N, C-alpha and C positions, 0 to 999 in steps of 0.2 A: 529181641532175641530172648529165649527162655532155656534154663539148664535144669535137667532132672537127673539125680544120682540114686542108684539102687545097688543092693548087694544080692548076689545069687551064688550059693555054694561057696561062700567065702570070697567071692570075687566081686569087685566093685565096678559098676557100669555107669557111664555118664552119657545122657541123651541131650543133644542140642537141637532146638527147633527155631526156625525163623518165620516172620510174617511180612507180607507186603500189602499196602493199602492202595487201591486204585478205584477210579470212577468210571462207570459205564453210562453213556448217554443213549437213551433209547428214543428214537423218533417214531411218530405214529405212522408216517407214510413216506415213501421215497418215490418221486416221479421218475419213471424210466423213459417215457416218451410223451411227446405233445403232438396232437393232430389238429390242424386247422379245419374249419368248416369247409364243406365241399365247394360252395360258391356263395357269393353275396353281392348284391347290386343295389343301387339307389338312383332314383331319378328326381332331380330338383327342378322345379319351374324357374324360368328366368324372369323374375319380376321384382328383384331387389329385396325379397323377404328372407328371413332365416328359416332353413329347413334342416332338421337334425335326424341322425340315425345312430343306432347303437350296434357296435360289432358284437356278435354272439361270443360267449366264452369258448375258448379252445378246449378240446378234450384231453384230459390227463390220463395216462396209464401208468400205474393204477390211479384211481380217482383219489386225490389227496385233498384234504380240507384246508387249502390255503390258495390265495390268488396268485396267478402268474403275473409276470411283468410283460407289458405290451408296448411295442415300439411301432410308430407309424412313419412310413416313408411317403411323404406327400410330394408329388411331382412338381417341378419348378413352376409350370404354367398354372398350377392350382394354388400356389403358395399364398396368394392374396385373397382367395375366396373360400378356402377350406381350413378350418381349425379343428384339431382333435385333442381331447383330454385323455391321457393314457390311463389315469386311475379309474375313470368311469367308462372308457371305451366309447365315448360319445363324440361324434364328429358333426360339425355344423357347416352348412353350405349357404352362401349368399352371393348372388350376382344378378345384375340386370343387363349383362353384356351377352348378346346373342351370338357373339363369336364362339363362345363355349358350346352353344347348341350346334353351331355349324361345324365345329371341328371335333366334337366328341365322338364316342365316349372316351373317358380317361380311366386310368388304372391307379389305385392307391394300394400300397403294400402294407400288410400288418404281420408282425412277427411276435410270437409269444415265447417267453424264456422262464425257466424255473429259477426263482429268486435264490434258491439254495444251491443251485448248480447251474451256472450260466451256460455250461456246455450242453445242457439239455434244452433244445429249442425246437420250435415247429419247423419241420422241413417237409414239403416246401412251405413258403409263406402264403398267407391268404391275400389274393389279389381282389380288391374290392372295385367293381366297375361302377363308375359314377357317370351317369348320363344326364343330359339337361333337356328339359321340356320347353319347347318354344311357346311364347305367349304373343307371337307376332300376329296371330289372328285378330288381335284387338289394336294393332298399330294404326296410327292416324298421322297424316301429313297435313301441314298448313304452310302457307307462304309467309315468311317472316321478313323478307325484303323484296320489294317489287322492282321492276325495270320500268321507268317512266318513258312515255313516248318522247321521241326526240328527232331533231333534224340532223342529217348527216350532209355536210357540205362537200360535194365531190370536188376533188382537186385542191381542197383547202385543209382538210384534216391532216394532221401530222401522224402518219402511220395508222394503226388500227385504233378504233374506239372500243374500249372494253366496258361492257355493262354486266352486272352480276345479279342473279336472282338467288335467293336463299330460302331453303325449305327446311322445316324442323319437324321431326317425328316425335312420337310419344314413347318410343322404345329406343334401345341402343343396339345398333348393328343388326337390325332385321334386314333381310335381303330386300333390295329395291331396284327399280328400273327408272331410267331417264329417257324421255322422248322429246326431241326438238323437231318441230314441223312448221311449215308455212301455211297460212290460211289464205286461200284465193277464192273470193266469193263465198267465204264461210266453209269451204271444203279443204280439209287437211291434205297436204302433199309434201314431198321432200323440199327442204329449204333451199333457197337459191344461194349457191356457193359464191356468187359474185357480190353478195351482200354480207354473208357471214363466212368468215375465213377460218375460224377455229372455235372449238368448244372445249372447255377445260372443267373437269369435275373434281371436287374435293370434299372429303367427309371428315368432320371433326366431332368431338364428343364433350362439349361443355355441359355441365350439370348432368352427366351420364345420359345424355340424349344424343341421337344422331342428327347432325346438322349438315345438310347437303348444300354446297355452294356451286352454282353453275355459272362460270364466267364465259361470256359470249363475245368474241372478237368480231367487230363490224369493219369491213374494208370494202369501200365502193370506189372503183376507179374508172368504170365505164360510164361516160357521159350519156350514153343511150338510155341509161336507167333514170335519167332526170325526170322526176314526177311532175315538174313544173307546177307544183302546188295542187295537183289533182289528188284529192283525198282518196279516190278510188284506186289510184295507182300506187299508193304507199304499200310498203311491205309490212305484212302483219305476221308476227311469229308467236309461237306458243311452246312453252316448256311444260311438260307434265312429269311429275315424279310420283311413283306408285310403290307402296309397300307390297312386295310380291306375294306374301303369304297372308295378307290381311283380308278379312271378309267384312271389315267395318265400312260403313257408308262413306267415311272420309279417308279411305285408304289412299286416295290420290288427291293431289293438289296441282293446280295449273296457274301459270302466269303468262299473260299476253301483253305484247307491246307493239307499237307501230313505229316504223322508221320512214321518215319523209326524206329521201335522198334527192337533194336538189343541188344545182350548181351554186357556187358561192355568191352569185349576183342576183339570185332569184328574189330574195326578200329585202333588197335594199330599197331605201326610200329615195325616190327620184323626183326632183323638183323640176317642173316644166319650165320652158322658156316663157318670157313675159314681155309682151309688146309695151313699149314706152307710152304709146298712145293707142286708144281703142278705135279711133276713126281718122280717116284720111280723105279729105275733099280735094279734088283736082280737076283740071280741064284736060280734054283730049289734047295730046301734044306735049303735055307737061311730063317731066321725069322726076320721080321722088324716090328717096330711100327712107324707109321707116325702120327705126332701130328696135332691137329687143335684147333683153338680158339672156345669157346662155343658160341652159339646163345644168343642174348639179345633182350629184349622187352622194348618199351617205357612205358609200363604199370608200370615198376619198378620205373619210375620217378614221377608218379602221383598217387601212392598208390592204384593201381588197382590190385587185386589179380587174376591173370590169370593162376596161377599154375606154377610148375617147368617144365622145358623142359625135354622131353624124346627124345632119339636119336636112329636112325636106319641107317644101311648102305644099300644104294640102288645102283643098277646099273644105269648108266646114261640112259639106254634105258627103264627102268621100268616106268610104267604109273599109275597103281592103287595099286600095292603092291610090296614089295621087293622080288626079286628073288635071292638074294645073299645067297650063302651057308655059314651059320654061322660057320661051322667047318673050313672054310678057311679064312674068314674075320670076325673079331669080334671087339667089342668095349672094350676099356680099360679105366675105370674111366671117361667115357664121355669126354675124351680129346684126345684119340688116337685110331687109327685103327690098329689092330694087323693083320699082314699078315703072315699066317701060313707057315711053311716049307713044308707043303704038297700041296701048291698051284701048280697046273700043269703049264707047260710052256704055255705062251700066254700073251695077252694084256687084261687088265682089267681097266674099266673106272668107278670109284666109286664116289658116293656123300654121304654126311651125311645129312639125313633128320632130322630136329628138329621141335618139336611140343609142344606148350604150353599145360598145363595139364587141364585147366578148360574152361568151356563154349564153345566158338566157336572153340577153339583148333587150332589156326592158325599154319600152317605147312610151312616151308621154306627149300630150298635145298642149300647146299654149292656149292662152285666151284668144278670142277672135279679133282680128283686125278688119273693120268694115271699111272698104275702099269705095268711094263714090266718084265716078269719072263722068264729067259733064262735057257736052259739046258746047263750046262758048259761042257758036254761031246760031244756035237755036234759041228762040224766045217764044215761050208759050203764051205770054200775055203782056200787054203794056198797060200802065196806068195812064190816065188822061193827062193832058197838059194842065198844070195847076196855075195858069196865069190868072191874075185877078184884075189886071188892068193893062190892056194893050194900047191904050191911048197914049199919045206922045204930046207932051206939052212943050211947045217950043220955048226954049230957054236961051237959044242962041244958035250958033252955027251947028251944034250937035246936041243930041239928047240920048238917054238910055233908059231901059227898064229891065227888070228881071222876071224870070218864070222858072217854075220847078222842072227839074230834069226828069223825064219819065223813067220808071223802074222796070227791070226785067224780072220775070219769074221763070225759073227753070223747072 
């Protein structure tokens, strides 16, 4: 404060003045409004590479010479594949998952704010459209797990038998199709539901690739489908997996397998009956029993019920049925062949046919028993008397001499 004293016309005047110190801050510019770009979009190929884009600067009114603050709102579904740096307005996209291509486009929101006055911000925000470009046109499939040919034992398998084929693609989540068909004479047709009861498909993503597993349930209950070992009667199936949008030469991969559905007794090892002797010599009127060991089956060792053996006597020359006269040759207790006393003279070549009693009923034939029946009253030739001396030397009241007995040839 300052004091000033003065006299005028004999009067004294006193003036008092005061002063105040203050600071004035002058800014160069004040942003009144912020406007976002009209639109902005970006397309990123789905190939596992980094692709970046820069958000344009927002418009300030008036145009001030300082940067705005930018805030990015990234949707949850893009959180793992999109990163943005606010200071540089640069966003980077990286994915090899074609689900984003299938489900896009997506929207990313950007808001700009005046760092000097947070109340001043862009309204509305900038919605950035992010879309994804498919690279499925180069997708390829290969078979990574095959289904081996196998036998299905009708009536023996416990429930279904499941076999799985696995296919691997070079992309992740590209659209694909699966076809299961049956080949009959090399011609594709719908598969037989009496052999395949269910098909289950599953997709996993190890190492960011699509792996398609196809589980096929086999269930055969109809014995009429028994192939009886006929290769031409086996069921041949084929699974084909194709990448739907691929134009590559290996867009599809296929797996084929054969199912030989047979009864549980088809491939058992059956050992034939065996005669104890291979030859029987006898005369008309005689009666003999020739023994044999019974047949056996490997099914007995693995608890497969193929039924008891039945036995028949066949001539060696029989082809489709036995022509043996059962009144002359008959079975005794499934262990002997009875040769009747009524068998006429001649040669007979016999075999024992053994057959299991269930399912396929495998039949086997024993070795041959040769039966020679002779008429004891027939002689085809005699040898001459072999006497060397018919003279008798008297030695007393009696005397004797010997001569060879003639032999018979039949």
